C-alpha positions as CSV (number, residue, x, y, z in Angstrom):
1,M,-127.2,109.7,-73.5
2,V,-127.6,111.1,-76.7
3,M,-125.2,111.4,-79.2
4,Q,-125.5,114.5,-80.4
5,D,-123.5,114.4,-84.3
6,L,-124.1,111.7,-86.8
7,I,-120.8,109.4,-87.5
8,G,-119.0,109.4,-90.9
9,L,-116.7,106.9,-92.3
10,A,-115.2,106.8,-95.7
11,K,-116.8,104.4,-97.2
12,N,-120.2,105.4,-95.7
13,P,-120.3,109.5,-95.4
14,V,-122.9,111.7,-93.8
15,P,-125.3,112.8,-96.8
16,S,-124.8,116.6,-97.2
17,G,-127.4,118.9,-95.7
18,A,-128.5,117.0,-92.9
19,T,-130.6,118.7,-89.6
20,I,-130.1,116.5,-86.6
21,G,-131.8,117.3,-83.3
22,T,-132.9,115.7,-80.1
23,L,-136.3,115.1,-79.1
24,V,-137.2,114.7,-75.5
25,A,-140.0,112.3,-74.9
26,G,-142.8,113.0,-72.2
27,D,-140.8,110.7,-69.7
28,G,-137.7,112.5,-70.4
29,V,-135.9,110.2,-72.4
30,K,-134.2,111.9,-75.3
31,L,-134.1,111.1,-78.8
32,R,-131.7,111.7,-82.0
33,Y,-133.3,112.8,-85.3
34,A,-132.2,113.9,-88.7
35,R,-133.8,114.8,-91.5
36,W,-133.0,116.1,-95.4
37,D,-134.3,118.1,-97.6
38,A,-134.7,116.5,-101.3
39,N,-132.1,117.1,-103.5
40,Q,-133.8,116.7,-107.2
41,S,-136.6,117.5,-108.7
42,P,-140.3,117.1,-109.1
43,H,-140.2,117.1,-105.3
44,R,-142.5,114.5,-104.0
45,G,-142.8,114.8,-100.3
46,T,-141.4,113.0,-97.5
47,V,-140.8,109.1,-96.5
48,V,-140.4,108.9,-93.1
49,L,-137.5,106.2,-92.5
50,L,-137.7,103.8,-89.4
51,G,-135.2,101.1,-88.7
52,G,-135.8,98.0,-87.2
53,R,-134.0,96.4,-83.1
54,T,-130.5,97.1,-82.9
55,E,-130.2,99.8,-85.9
56,F,-129.1,103.3,-86.1
57,I,-129.3,106.4,-88.5
58,E,-125.8,105.8,-89.8
59,K,-126.8,102.8,-91.0
60,Y,-129.4,104.4,-93.8
61,F,-127.4,106.3,-95.2
62,E,-127.3,104.8,-98.4
63,V,-130.9,104.8,-98.3
64,V,-130.9,108.4,-97.8
65,A,-129.3,109.0,-100.5
66,D,-131.5,106.7,-102.7
67,L,-134.5,108.6,-101.7
68,R,-132.9,111.7,-102.2
69,R,-132.4,110.9,-105.8
70,R,-136.2,110.3,-106.0
71,G,-137.0,113.6,-104.7
72,F,-137.9,112.6,-101.4
73,A,-136.9,114.5,-98.3
74,V,-136.1,112.1,-95.5
75,A,-136.6,112.3,-91.8
76,T,-135.8,109.1,-89.7
77,M,-135.0,108.8,-85.5
78,D,-133.3,106.3,-83.6
79,W,-135.7,104.3,-81.3
80,R,-135.6,104.8,-77.4
81,G,-132.7,102.2,-76.2
82,Q,-130.6,102.0,-79.3
83,G,-128.6,103.8,-81.9
84,G,-127.9,108.0,-80.4
85,S,-130.6,108.2,-78.3
86,D,-130.9,107.6,-74.9
87,R,-130.2,103.9,-73.6
88,M,-132.7,102.7,-71.3
89,L,-130.6,100.4,-68.4
90,P,-127.3,101.2,-67.0
91,N,-125.7,98.5,-69.0
92,P,-126.6,100.3,-72.4
93,R,-126.1,97.3,-75.0
94,K,-129.0,95.8,-73.2
95,G,-132.1,95.9,-75.8
96,Y,-134.9,97.2,-73.9
97,V,-138.4,98.1,-73.6
98,R,-141.0,98.2,-71.3
99,D,-144.0,98.1,-73.9
100,F,-144.4,98.9,-77.5
101,A,-146.6,102.0,-76.7
102,D,-143.1,103.6,-75.6
103,Y,-142.2,103.3,-79.4
104,D,-145.7,104.7,-80.5
105,A,-145.4,107.6,-78.6
106,D,-141.9,108.4,-79.3
107,L,-142.9,108.3,-83.2
108,T,-146.0,110.5,-82.5
109,L,-143.8,112.8,-80.9
110,F,-141.6,112.5,-84.2
111,M,-144.0,113.1,-86.5
112,R,-145.8,115.9,-83.9
113,E,-142.9,118.0,-83.3
114,I,-140.6,117.2,-86.9
115,V,-141.9,115.8,-90.0
116,M,-145.4,117.9,-90.0
117,P,-143.5,121.0,-89.3
118,D,-140.8,120.5,-90.9
119,C,-141.2,118.3,-93.8
120,P,-142.8,118.9,-97.0
121,P,-146.2,116.4,-97.4
122,P,-147.3,113.4,-98.6
123,Y,-145.7,111.3,-96.0
124,I,-144.9,107.8,-97.0
125,G,-143.6,105.4,-94.3
126,L,-140.9,103.2,-94.8
127,A,-139.7,101.2,-92.0
128,H,-137.9,97.6,-91.3
129,S,-138.2,94.7,-89.3
130,M,-139.4,95.8,-85.7
131,G,-140.0,99.6,-87.2
132,G,-142.5,97.5,-89.5
133,N,-144.3,96.1,-86.3
134,I,-144.7,100.2,-85.2
135,L,-145.9,101.1,-88.5
136,L,-148.4,98.4,-88.6
137,R,-149.3,99.7,-85.0
138,A,-149.7,102.8,-86.1
139,A,-151.8,102.1,-89.2
140,A,-154.8,101.4,-87.4
141,R,-155.4,104.5,-85.6
142,P,-157.6,107.1,-86.5
143,G,-155.7,110.3,-88.5
144,L,-152.7,108.7,-89.7
145,W,-150.4,110.7,-91.5
146,F,-148.8,108.5,-93.9
147,E,-150.7,108.5,-97.4
148,K,-148.6,104.9,-97.8
149,I,-146.7,102.5,-95.9
150,V,-143.7,100.3,-97.0
151,L,-142.3,97.7,-95.4
152,S,-139.4,95.9,-95.4
153,A,-139.5,91.9,-93.5
154,P,-142.0,93.6,-91.1
155,M,-142.2,91.6,-87.3
156,I,-145.3,89.9,-87.9
157,R,-143.6,86.9,-86.2
158,L,-140.4,85.2,-86.0
159,N,-139.1,83.0,-88.1
160,R,-138.6,79.4,-85.8
161,K,-135.3,79.8,-87.2
162,V,-134.1,82.5,-85.0
163,L,-135.6,81.1,-81.4
164,P,-134.1,78.5,-79.2
165,T,-137.1,77.0,-78.6
166,T,-140.8,77.2,-80.1
167,R,-142.6,80.6,-80.4
168,E,-145.0,79.3,-77.8
169,I,-142.4,78.3,-75.3
170,A,-140.7,81.3,-76.0
171,R,-143.5,83.6,-75.2
172,A,-144.1,81.8,-71.9
173,I,-140.4,82.4,-70.9
174,S,-140.7,86.3,-71.3
175,Y,-143.8,86.3,-69.6
176,A,-142.4,83.8,-67.0
177,A,-139.5,86.3,-66.3
178,H,-141.7,89.3,-66.2
179,W,-143.5,87.7,-63.2
180,V,-140.4,87.0,-61.1
181,G,-138.1,90.2,-61.9
182,A,-136.1,89.0,-64.0
183,A,-137.4,91.2,-67.3
184,K,-134.5,93.7,-67.6
185,A,-131.7,90.4,-67.8
186,F,-130.4,89.2,-71.5
187,A,-132.7,86.8,-72.7
188,G,-131.7,82.7,-72.9
189,S,-128.2,83.0,-73.8
190,G,-127.7,86.7,-75.0
191,N,-125.2,89.2,-74.2
192,G,-123.9,92.8,-75.3
193,D,-122.3,91.6,-78.7
194,Y,-123.8,93.8,-81.6
195,G,-121.9,91.9,-83.8
196,E,-118.9,94.1,-85.0
197,T,-116.8,91.0,-84.8
198,W,-119.0,88.3,-86.1
199,P,-118.1,87.2,-89.6
200,F,-119.9,88.0,-92.7
201,E,-120.0,84.1,-93.3
202,G,-123.3,82.5,-92.0
203,N,-124.7,85.6,-91.2
204,G,-129.0,85.7,-91.7
205,I,-129.3,89.6,-92.3
206,T,-127.5,89.4,-96.0
207,T,-125.5,88.4,-98.6
208,D,-123.4,91.3,-99.3
209,R,-120.0,91.3,-97.6
210,E,-118.9,94.7,-98.5
211,R,-122.2,96.7,-97.0
212,Y,-122.0,93.6,-93.7
213,L,-118.6,94.9,-93.1
214,R,-119.6,98.6,-93.5
215,N,-122.1,98.8,-90.9
216,N,-120.0,96.3,-89.2
217,A,-117.3,99.3,-89.2
218,I,-119.5,101.8,-88.4
219,V,-120.0,100.4,-84.7
220,A,-116.6,99.7,-84.6
221,A,-116.0,103.4,-85.0
222,A,-118.6,104.3,-82.6
223,P,-119.2,101.4,-80.0
224,Q,-121.5,104.1,-77.7
225,L,-124.4,103.3,-81.3
226,G,-124.2,98.8,-80.8
227,L,-126.7,97.5,-79.1
228,G,-126.7,93.3,-77.9
229,S,-129.4,91.0,-77.3
230,P,-132.9,91.9,-76.3
231,T,-133.7,91.1,-72.8
232,Y,-137.2,89.5,-71.8
233,A,-139.0,92.4,-71.0
234,W,-138.1,93.5,-75.0
235,M,-139.6,89.6,-75.8
236,R,-142.8,89.9,-73.7
237,A,-143.1,93.5,-75.5
238,A,-142.4,92.0,-78.6
239,F,-144.3,88.5,-78.3
240,R,-147.5,91.0,-77.3
241,S,-147.5,93.9,-80.4
242,M,-147.2,90.6,-82.6
243,K,-150.5,89.4,-81.1
244,L,-152.1,93.2,-80.9
245,I,-151.2,93.6,-84.7
246,T,-152.0,90.5,-86.4
247,S,-156.0,90.4,-84.5
248,A,-158.9,90.6,-86.2
249,S,-159.9,93.4,-85.0
250,H,-156.8,95.2,-85.7
251,L,-156.6,94.0,-89.2
252,A,-159.8,95.4,-90.1
253,S,-159.0,98.8,-89.0
254,I,-156.0,99.2,-91.5
255,K,-157.4,100.8,-94.4
256,I,-153.8,102.3,-96.3
257,P,-152.2,100.9,-99.1
258,I,-148.8,98.6,-98.0
259,L,-146.8,97.1,-99.7
260,F,-144.3,94.4,-97.8
261,V,-141.2,93.7,-99.6
262,L,-140.1,90.4,-98.0
263,G,-136.9,88.1,-98.3
264,G,-136.6,84.5,-99.7
265,D,-134.2,83.5,-98.0
266,D,-135.3,85.6,-94.6
267,P,-133.9,82.9,-91.1
268,I,-135.7,86.0,-88.7
269,A,-139.0,87.1,-90.0
270,D,-141.8,84.5,-91.3
271,S,-141.9,85.3,-94.5
272,P,-144.6,83.1,-95.1
273,L,-147.0,84.4,-92.7
274,I,-146.6,87.7,-93.9
275,E,-147.6,86.9,-97.4
276,D,-150.8,85.5,-95.9
277,Y,-151.4,88.7,-93.7
278,A,-151.1,90.8,-96.7
279,T,-153.7,88.6,-98.4
280,R,-155.8,90.3,-95.2
281,L,-155.6,93.7,-95.8
282,K,-157.7,95.1,-98.4
283,L,-155.5,97.5,-100.0
284,A,-151.9,95.9,-99.5
285,R,-149.7,93.6,-101.5
286,S,-146.3,91.8,-101.2
287,I,-143.6,90.5,-103.3
288,T,-140.7,88.2,-102.1
289,I,-137.3,88.4,-103.6
290,P,-135.6,85.5,-104.1
291,Y,-132.3,84.8,-102.4
292,A,-132.6,88.0,-99.8
293,R,-132.1,87.8,-96.4
294,H,-133.4,89.5,-93.6
295,E,-131.9,93.1,-94.5
296,I,-133.2,93.7,-97.9
297,L,-132.2,97.7,-98.0
298,Q,-128.6,96.2,-96.9
299,E,-128.3,93.4,-99.7
300,R,-126.4,93.4,-102.9
301,D,-127.0,95.3,-105.6
302,D,-129.3,93.1,-107.7
303,L,-131.6,92.2,-104.9
304,R,-131.7,95.9,-104.0
305,Q,-132.7,96.9,-107.3
306,Q,-135.7,94.7,-106.8
307,F,-136.9,96.4,-104.0
308,W,-136.2,99.7,-105.3
309,A,-138.1,98.9,-108.5
310,A,-141.3,97.9,-106.6
311,F,-141.0,100.8,-104.3
312,D,-140.9,103.2,-107.3
313,A,-144.0,101.6,-108.9
314,F,-145.8,101.9,-105.5
315,A,-144.8,105.4,-105.0
316,G,-145.5,106.7,-108.2
317,V,-141.8,107.6,-108.8
318,G,-141.4,107.7,-113.0
319,V,-138.2,106.0,-114.1
320,A,-136.3,108.8,-115.9
321,S,-136.2,110.6,-112.7
322,V,-133.9,108.1,-110.4
């Protein structure tokens, strides 16, 4: 069941002025969204903020505040099957999607029903990890809504460190599970643990202890936001989508300026491969932030500042305004 509210904590308060609502997709899935007006002048348009797998709107309150301070309105949503949107399976902790085309349709619905009617242009897409994969799918379509796109550690290819075996074997297993009727089972040794009880030491997502603990505290306060490991169905859909966005025909169809921001110590996304991917796009460039792990926007201040410096230069934000 979709959540109707945003969950705030003392260390992660809900940014003021939020408009919260629910969208109903064509297949009946309910999607939670939120948007905020800019609170600084000059107003610069709207950033459409899209998270990665397992993520939820509350995790990005700090980023929402960063963007509004730069003069942007912000619109964001929870992908189907996670956060405060409808879950797809009886076990709500299973990460499931039938096909990434379902995410495409949800993004189109969000842009058509919420962003374009209620948020000022121009539009900049800002996405992390899985959200970056979905934006790269959209980037090749005619009539794209965005003027520019910024991607944080986009899911173009998984780092070998995050897989229990080779990419080729993992892909084959996910396809085999689909054909034998095990698509809705947790992949490998996965389970329903979001990680809210995992220790900070040894994590692969951030070097910032306080932000790591803050994000875990959100799920501890609202367990319904948590999502566990992916199913074989999600893995199969992800491998299919990564194959699509790395195809020559897809790359040739992307004609929008894109900034790729990568973590130098990212154990989840394949940063060298993504750097090479960016060189194959006419209007793209990439930067790698040394020592940053996978969740660059959840990193410590000195690393986040490097992200925001690159974002500001790319988006044309003046230093005086922030």
